[in-house]
C-alpha distance (Angstrom), angle and dihedral (degrees) to the residues before:
residue distance angle dihedral
X1 . . .
X2 3.80 . .
X3 3.80 122.7 .
X4 3.80 131.2 -168.3
X5 3.80 124.9 -173.7
X6 3.79 130.3 -141.9
X7 3.82 124.4 -178.4
X8 3.80 109.8 -143.6
X9 3.77 144.8 166.0
X10 3.80 136.6 20.7
X11 3.81 94.5 -55.6
X12 3.83 94.7 46.1
X13 3.79 92.6 -114.6
X14 3.79 119.2 -170.0
X15 3.80 111.0 -120.6
X16 3.80 117.8 -171.8
X17 3.77 132.0 -154.4
X18 3.80 111.6 -157.0
X19 3.79 128.3 -174.2
X20 3.77 142.0 161.2
X21 3.79 135.2 -162.1
X22 3.79 100.1 -34.1
X23 3.81 133.5 47.7
X24 3.81 96.1 -92.8
X25 3.79 115.5 108.1
X26 3.77 140.8 -174.8
X27 3.78 125.2 -144.3
X28 3.79 116.6 -146.8
X29 3.81 115.4 -153.0
X30 3.82 104.3 -9.6
X31 3.77 94.2 -155.3
X32 3.82 99.5 -178.5
X33 3.79 142.5 -49.9
X34 3.79 100.6 70.1
X35 3.80 88.7 -174.1
X36 3.82 91.5 61.6
X37 3.81 90.6 49.0
X38 3.79 91.8 48.5
X39 3.81 91.4 48.1
X40 3.81 90.8 53.2
X41 3.81 91.5 47.9
X42 3.82 89.7 51.8
X43 3.80 91.1 46.9
X44 3.81 89.6 54.0
X45 3.82 92.6 44.2
X46 3.80 92.5 -117.6
X47 3.80 135.3 144.1
X48 3.80 117.1 -144.3
X49 3.81 110.4 -119.6
X50 3.81 105.7 158.4
X51 3.80 139.8 24.8
X52 3.81 113.3 -153.8
X53 3.80 122.6 -167.8
X54 3.79 124.2 -158.9
X55 3.81 88.4 -162.3
X56 3.79 140.0 -25.2
X57 3.82 107.2 -100.3
X58 3.80 114.3 133.5
X59 3.79 95.7 -112.8
X60 3.81 90.8 62.6
X61 3.80 99.6 45.8
X62 3.81 112.0 39.7
X63 3.83 95.4 108.9
X64 3.79 95.4 44.1
X65 3.81 97.8 98.3
X66 3.80 94.8 49.2
X67 3.79 92.4 47.5
X68 3.80 93.0 49.0
X69 3.82 88.7 63.2
X70 3.81 86.3 78.2
X71 3.81 90.1 62.9
X72 3.81 95.5 -102.2
X73 3.81 113.7 152.4
X74 3.78 122.8 -126.3
X75 3.83 125.2 -126.6
X76 3.82 125.3 -167.8
X77 3.80 134.9 151.1
X78 3.77 111.6 -94.0
X79 3.82 92.8 -122.5
X80 3.83 91.5 63.4
X81 3.80 97.4 48.6
X82 3.80 92.9 95.2
X83 3.80 91.0 52.1
X84 3.80 92.4 46.5
X85 3.81 90.5 59.5
X86 3.82 98.0 42.3
X87 3.83 114.3 75.7
X88 3.79 90.7 -163.5
X89 3.80 94.5 53.5
X90 3.80 94.2 44.2
X91 3.86 90.6 42.2
X92 3.80 93.5 -126.0
X93 3.81 92.4 127.2
X94 3.79 96.6 47.2
X95 3.80 95.2 43.4
X96 3.81 101.6 39.5
X97 3.81 107.4 10.4
X98 3.82 88.9 -122.2
X99 3.79 130.0 124.2
X100 3.81 116.5 -156.0
X101 3.80 125.1 177.2
X102 3.78 115.5 -158.3
X103 3.78 103.1 -150.5
X104 3.79 127.0 -166.6
X105 3.79 99.9 11.4
X106 3.78 103.1 -159.6
X107 3.81 101.4 -151.1
X108 3.80 130.3 33.2
X109 3.78 109.0 -167.0
X110 3.81 132.5 -142.8
X111 3.79 132.1 -171.0
X112 3.78 112.3 -72.7
X113 3.81 96.9 20.9
X114 3.81 115.8 147.2
X115 3.81 121.1 -139.1
X116 3.80 117.8 -162.9
X117 3.79 117.6 -142.1
X118 3.77 121.6 174.2
X119 3.78 94.7 -24.0
X120 3.81 92.1 -49.1
X121 3.81 131.9 95.2
X122 3.79 138.5 -119.6
X123 3.79 117.6 -164.3
X124 3.80 120.5 -147.3
X125 3.79 116.1 -132.4
X126 3.82 113.0 -170.3
X127 3.81 106.9 -137.8
X128 3.82 110.2 173.1
X129 3.77 120.2 -174.6
X130 3.79 106.2 88.3
X131 3.81 87.0 49.3
X132 3.80 131.7 -9.5
X133 3.77 92.3 -105.8
X134 3.79 102.1 39.0
X135 3.79 114.0 141.3
X136 3.79 139.8 -177.3
X137 3.80 121.4 -141.4
X138 3.80 114.2 -140.2
X139 3.80 126.7 -161.4
X140 3.78 127.1 177.3
X141 3.81 91.2 -82.4
X142 3.80 111.3 14.9
X143 3.79 145.5 39.0
X144 3.80 126.4 -143.7
X145 3.79 99.6 -152.1
X146 3.80 103.2 -178.7
X147 3.80 111.3 -160.3
X148 3.80 93.3 -29.0
X149 3.81 101.8 84.2
X150 3.81 125.9 23.7
X151 3.78 131.1 170.8
X152 3.82 105.1 -67.8
X153 3.80 94.3 -14.5
X154 3.81 146.1 46.7
X155 3.79 136.9 -119.0
X156 3.78 122.7 -80.1
X157 3.78 116.6 -90.0
X158 3.81 102.2 -165.4
X159 3.80 98.8 90.0
X160 3.81 128.4 85.9
X161 3.81 110.5 -55.3
X162 3.77 93.2 11.4
X163 3.80 123.0 135.2
X164 3.80 128.4 176.3
X165 3.81 91.2 -157.4
X166 3.79 90.1 52.2
X167 3.80 89.7 48.0
X168 3.81 91.1 55.2
X169 3.78 88.6 50.0
X170 3.77 89.9 52.8
X171 3.80 90.8 49.6
X172 3.79 87.9 56.4
X173 3.81 90.3 52.2
X174 3.78 92.7 49.8
X175 3.80 93.3 43.2
X176 3.81 89.2 54.9
X177 3.81 90.7 63.5
X178 3.77 107.4 106.7
X179 3.80 104.9 -152.9
X180 3.77 124.0 80.4
X181 3.78 94.7 -116.7
X182 3.78 123.8 -173.4
X183 3.83 106.2 -114.5
X184 3.80 120.3 -142.6
X185 3.83 110.9 -170.6
X186 3.77 132.7 -162.8
X187 3.82 92.8 -106.9
X188 3.77 134.8 16.1
X189 3.76 131.9 12.2
X190 3.78 128.6 -21.1
X191 3.79 123.5 -106.9
X192 3.80 139.6 175.1
X193 3.76 131.4 -103.0
X194 3.79 94.5 -121.5
X195 3.80 90.3 51.4
X196 3.79 90.3 53.0
X197 3.79 92.7 47.0
X198 3.79 88.2 57.1
X199 3.82 102.5 34.9
X200 3.81 110.2 24.5
X201 3.79 108.1 92.7
X202 3.81 91.0 -153.4
X203 3.80 89.8 58.2
X204 3.78 110.7 26.5
X205 3.80 94.6 62.8
X206 3.82 93.6 51.9
X207 3.77 119.7 103.5
C-alpha cells in the first residue's frame, strides 16, 4: 500500500494519504488545510473515499468536516467518539476558539477491524494510553501510530482519557509485532519498529 505524508496545522501534525491499486484513497488524521489535502489528492489522481482518525484531539481533525463534503466516510475508535464531539475534551475550543460537532460518524472501530483500501487491507490495533480510543493502522509494511509511538518516546498521557499504564500495555502490544515495520507517527520523523524495540526506553525494557 502506498503512503504519502503532509505536515499540516499549528502543531505540525503528520497527515497521511494512503492508497492501493485503484484511485480510491484514505486520509489518516486530516489535521487542517483541507485545500492542501485535496490538491495532493488531485495531483496523485486519487478520489477520497475514507477518513481515518488515530484519535480525536483537535490537531488531528480540523479538516474532517470539509473533507466529508466529498462523501468520504469517517472512521474512529468507539472509545474516542465522546471526545470527538466535545470541543473541550478534544481541546478544539481552547486552542482555536472553534466548536465543531461531527454528526453521523459512519464507522466506529474496534481492535482487529480490517479496513479495505484499493484492494489492500489495513488492520486496526487499539492502543490506548494517549487517549482511550487511540489506534494504530497497520499495513503489510508500515504502521501509522498517531500519538501513541514516536521515535524514541511515546505520546503524552496527562490529557483527558490518557493513562500511562494503558500506554505501557499498548507498547507491549506493538512490541509483540514480529515484522520490522516502518513507523509513521502523528508528529516528527518516521522510524522503524526494530529501532524502537532497541532504543525506545518505553519499549526496550518490556518483556
